[in-house]
C-alpha positions in Angstrom: 71.1 219.2 40.6 74.0 217.9 42.8 72.2 217.3 45.9 71.1 213.8 46.3 67.5 213.1 46.9 66.5 209.8 48.7 63.4 208.3 47.4 61.1 205.5 48.9 58.8 203.5 46.7 55.3 202.3 47.8 53.9 199.9 45.4 56.4 197.6 43.4 54.1 196.4 40.7 53.5 197.2 37.1 53.6 201.0 36.9 56.6 201.2 39.4 58.7 198.8 37.1 57.6 200.0 33.8 57.7 203.8 34.4 58.7 205.2 37.8 61.8 203.2 38.9 63.5 203.0 35.7 63.3 206.9 35.2 64.4 207.7 38.7 67.3 205.3 38.4 68.5 207.1 35.3 69.0 210.4 37.5 72.4 210.6 38.8 71.1 212.6 42.0 68.5 210.0 43.1 69.1 207.2 45.3 66.1 204.7 46.1 66.8 203.7 49.4 63.3 201.8 50.5 60.9 199.7 49.0 57.5 198.8 50.0 54.9 196.4 48.8 52.4 194.1 50.3 54.0 191.1 48.6 57.6 191.2 49.9 59.0 189.4 47.0 58.1 192.2 44.9 59.7 194.7 47.3 62.7 192.5 47.2 63.1 192.6 43.6 62.8 196.0 43.1 65.5 196.6 45.8 67.9 194.3 44.0 67.3 195.9 40.6 66.8 199.9 41.6 68.0 200.2 44.9 71.2 201.3 46.7 73.3 198.3 48.3 71.6 198.8 51.5 68.3 199.5 50.3 65.5 198.5 53.1 62.5 196.6 51.9 59.2 196.7 54.0 55.8 195.3 53.6 54.0 198.1 55.8 54.2 201.5 54.2 54.2 203.1 57.7 57.2 201.7 58.8 58.9 203.1 55.5 57.7 206.5 56.4 59.4 206.5 59.8 62.9 206.5 58.1 63.9 210.0 58.4 66.4 210.0 55.6 63.6 209.4 52.9 62.6 213.0 51.3 60.5 211.8 48.6 57.9 208.9 48.3 56.3 207.7 45.1 52.9 206.3 45.7 52.2 203.6 43.2 49.5 201.4 44.5 45.9 200.6 43.3 43.6 203.8 43.2 41.8 203.0 46.5 45.2 203.3 48.5 46.5 206.6 47.0 44.7 208.8 49.4 45.3 207.2 52.7 49.3 206.7 51.8 49.7 210.0 50.1 48.2 211.8 53.2 50.0 209.6 55.8 53.4 210.4 53.7 52.7 214.3 53.4 52.2 214.1 57.2 55.4 212.3 57.8 57.4 215.2 55.9 57.7 213.6 52.5 57.2 215.2 49.1 54.8 212.9 47.2 54.5 211.9 43.6 51.4 209.7 43.4 50.5 207.9 40.2 47.4 208.9 38.2 44.5 209.1 38.7 44.9 211.5 41.9 42.3 209.1 43.7 39.5 206.6 43.4 37.1 209.4 44.6 37.0 213.2 44.4 36.5 213.5 48.2 39.7 211.4 48.8 41.6 213.8 46.2 40.4 216.5 48.3 41.8 214.9 51.4 45.4 214.9 49.6 45.0 218.3 48.4 44.3 219.6 51.9 47.2 217.7 53.5 49.6 219.0 51.0 48.4 222.5 52.0 48.5 221.9 55.7 52.0 220.4 55.5 53.6 222.5 53.1 55.1 219.5 51.2 55.0 219.1 47.4 52.3 216.7 45.9 52.2 216.0 42.1 50.2 213.4 40.3 51.9 211.1 37.4 50.2 212.8 34.3 53.1 212.1 32.1 51.6 213.1 28.9 52.1 216.8 29.5 55.9 216.1 29.5 55.5 214.9 25.7 57.5 216.8 23.3 54.2 217.5 21.2 52.4 218.8 24.6 55.2 221.0 25.5 55.4 222.6 22.0 51.6 223.0 22.0 51.6 224.6 25.6 54.3 227.4 24.6 52.4 227.8 21.1 48.9 228.4 22.9 50.6 230.5 25.6 51.8 232.9 22.6 48.1 233.7 21.8 48.3 232.0 18.5 45.2 230.0 19.0 43.2 232.9 20.5 40.2 232.1 22.8 40.0 228.2 23.0 36.2 227.4 23.4 35.7 224.0 21.8 37.8 220.9 22.8 37.6 217.0 22.4 39.6 214.9 24.7 39.9 211.2 23.4 41.5 207.9 24.7 40.0 205.2 22.5 41.1 201.6 22.2 39.5 199.1 19.9 40.3 195.9 21.9 42.5 196.8 24.9 41.0 195.9 28.1 43.7 195.4 30.7 43.2 192.3 32.8 46.0 191.9 35.2 46.5 193.0 38.8 43.3 195.0 40.0 42.6 196.8 36.6 39.2 194.9 36.6 38.4 195.3 40.4 35.8 198.1 40.6 36.3 198.6 44.3 40.1 198.9 43.9 40.3 201.0 40.9 37.0 202.9 40.9 36.1 202.5 37.1 37.2 201.5 33.7 38.6 203.5 30.8 37.1 206.8 32.3 39.6 206.6 35.2 42.1 204.5 33.7 43.0 206.4 30.2 40.5 209.1 29.7 42.0 210.7 32.9 45.1 211.4 31.0 43.4 213.0 28.0 41.4 215.2 30.2 44.2 216.3 32.4 46.2 217.4 29.1 43.2 219.0 27.7 42.3 221.2 30.9 46.3 222.0 31.0 46.5 223.2 27.5 43.2 225.2 27.8 44.4 226.7 31.3 40.8 226.0 32.3 39.8 224.3 35.7 36.4 225.7 36.3 33.9 223.3 35.3 29.9 224.4 35.2 28.2 221.0 34.4 29.0 217.6 33.3 26.8 215.1 31.5 28.1 211.5 30.7 27.0 208.1 29.8 28.9 204.8 30.3 28.4 201.9 28.2 28.7 198.0 28.4 27.1 196.7 25.4 29.4 194.3 23.3 28.3 190.9 22.9 31.9 189.6 23.0 34.2 192.0 24.6 37.0 189.4 24.9 37.2 188.9 21.1 40.5 190.2 20.0 41.6 191.7 23.1 45.0 192.1 23.0 45.8 190.8 26.5 43.1 188.0 26.3 39.9 187.3 28.2 41.0 186.6 31.6 37.9 188.4 33.2 37.1 190.8 30.4 34.0 189.1 29.5 32.6 189.3 33.2 33.9 192.7 34.6 31.3 195.1 35.5 33.3 197.9 34.5 32.4 200.3 31.6 33.7 199.3 28.2 33.2 202.8 26.8 32.0 206.1 27.9 31.4 209.8 26.5 30.7 213.0 28.2 30.0 216.6 27.7 31.6 219.0 29.9 30.7 222.9 29.7 33.3 225.3 31.7 32.1 228.3 33.5 33.5 230.6 30.7 31.0 228.8 28.2 34.0 226.6 26.6 32.8 223.0 25.8 34.8 219.8 26.0 33.6 216.5 24.6 35.2 213.4 26.0 35.4 209.9 24.4 36.9 206.8 25.9 37.0 203.2 25.6 38.9 199.9 26.5 36.6 198.1 23.9 34.7 199.5 21.1 33.9 198.6 17.7 35.4 201.5 16.0 38.1 201.7 13.2 40.1 204.5 14.5 41.9 203.6 17.9 43.3 207.1 19.5 45.8 206.9 22.1 45.2 208.4 25.6 46.8 211.8 25.8 45.2 212.9 22.6 43.0 216.0 22.4 41.5 218.5 19.8 41.7 222.2 20.5 39.7 224.8 18.7 40.3 228.5 19.3 39.0 231.7 17.8 42.3 232.3 15.7 43.7 228.6 14.9 43.5 225.0 16.0 45.8 222.1 16.9 45.2 218.5 17.8 47.7 215.9 19.5 46.4 212.5 18.3 48.4 209.2 18.6 51.5 211.5 19.6 51.2 213.4 16.4 50.8 217.1 16.6 48.9 219.2 13.9 48.2 222.8 13.7 45.3 224.2 11.6 44.6 227.7 10.3 43.4 229.8 7.5 46.3 231.1 5.1 45.6 233.1 2.1 42.0 232.5 2.4 42.7 228.8 2.4 42.4 225.9 5.0 46.0 224.5 6.1 47.5 221.9 8.2 51.0 222.0 9.5 52.6 218.8 10.9 55.0 219.7 13.7 58.2 217.8 13.9 59.0 217.2 17.7 61.5 214.4 16.9 65.3 215.2 17.7 67.9 214.4 15.4 68.2 215.7 11.9 72.1 215.9 11.7 74.3 213.6 10.0 75.8 210.7 12.2 73.1 211.6 15.0 69.7 209.9 14.9 68.9 211.3 18.3 66.1 210.4 20.6 63.6 212.5 22.8 63.7 211.3 26.3 60.5 209.6 27.2 57.7 211.4 28.8 58.2 209.4 32.1 61.9 210.3 32.0 61.1 213.9 31.6 58.5 213.7 34.4 60.9 212.2 36.7 63.6 214.8 36.1 61.2 217.8 36.4 59.9 216.3 39.6 63.1 215.8 41.2 64.4 219.3 40.1 61.5 220.8 41.6 62.4 219.2 45.0 65.8 220.5 44.7 65.2 223.8 43.2 62.0 224.3 45.8 59.5 225.2 42.9 56.3 224.2 41.8 55.8 220.7 40.2 54.7 220.6 36.6 51.3 218.9 37.7 49.6 220.8 40.5 47.6 219.0 43.0 44.9 221.6 42.7 44.6 220.8 39.0 44.6 217.2 39.4 41.6 217.5 41.9 39.7 219.2 39.3 40.3 216.3 36.8 38.9 213.8 39.7 35.9 215.8 40.2 35.1 215.7 36.6 35.6 212.0 36.3 33.5 211.2 39.4 30.8 213.7 37.8 30.8 211.5 34.5 30.1 208.4 36.7 27.4 210.0 38.5 25.6 211.4 35.6 25.6 208.1 33.8 24.1 206.4 37.2 21.3 209.0 37.6 20.7 210.1 34.2 21.1 213.7 35.3 23.5 216.4 34.7 25.9 217.2 37.5 26.4 220.9 38.4 29.3 222.4 40.1 29.1 225.5 42.2 
C-alpha cells in the first residue's frame, strides 16, 4: 500500500462529506487532488478540508477527467447522473467508485457495466453494509457451510418516521424513487451477497403512500414530506431461479413499532439460520433437540486498558477499494452484482405500477 493513489471527487454534497472524503482522507496512500461540484463553493470547501495543497476545483466533471494524474474517481452525485459520469470516467481511463444505487434505472446500470467491461477499468458501488463486522463474519460463517441451503430470506430497511427532505431526496426525477431505491437497496444487496444468489426469476412488488400525516414525527421535519409523490413504504416477493424466496420490506414512514435499520436481513437455511438486525448478528439452530440463539460479539476490545473500536464500514470500504487498485484485484462489490440489485429494484416499481409480476429471462 505504499503507492500513492490520486483520487478525484465528483459531487461534494452530503454523502461525499459524511462518508467518502473522510474515509479516503484517513488513508496514508491516498491523495484527493481534484474536486468537482456544480456549486463551486462546495468543491472549494471540500478541497480546503480534504485536498492536497494544490488540489484543483471544477464545476464541469469532464474537465476533471482530462487530468491524467487522477487514477480513481468517486461519483457522488444524485442517482440520475451516476451512469453518464461513470461511463465517461471509465472511458477516460479512471477506476470508479460510484455511490449506491448503481443507477436510477437498470438500463443505465447496464451501460455502466458494459463500459467497465469494454475499458477494463474497475467499477464498484458503495454498498458499505457488506463491510460491517457482522456481515464479514456472516459471510465467512455461511461459506463454511453451516447454514446449508439458504432457501428463505427477508431483507429489511424500515423507518418509523425518517423521510429525508434535503438535497434531491424527494425529487423523483433525480433519484428514481423513495425508500426502495434509497435504503432497501442496501438490504437487498447484502441479502443477495450473503446468499450468493444473483439469478432472480420473478418479482411481485407493491408500493404504498397511505399515511394521513406523513410529516408528523418526521425526524427531519416536513419540508416537502407531506407533498412528495414518492412511496412511503413498499414490500416485494422475489423468487430466485433455484427456488429460493426473498421477502423485502422497506419504509421511510410507517406506523410500526419496530424500526429496522438498512443493511438488515434474515437468512434461513436447511441446517441453521442467522439474522443481522439493527447491526446485531444472531445465529439460530437446534441443539440437543432444543431451539437456541447465539449472539455473535463482533466488537473489538475485551482487554484491560483497551476499549478498542471497529473501523466504520465506510472506512473499511475505502481501504478495501484502494487496496484492490494497488493490488490489481477485484473489488468487494462487483458491478455485475450491483446490476442485478438495480434490476430487482426496478422490477418492484414496475410490478407495483402494472399490478403484474415481472419475469426475468
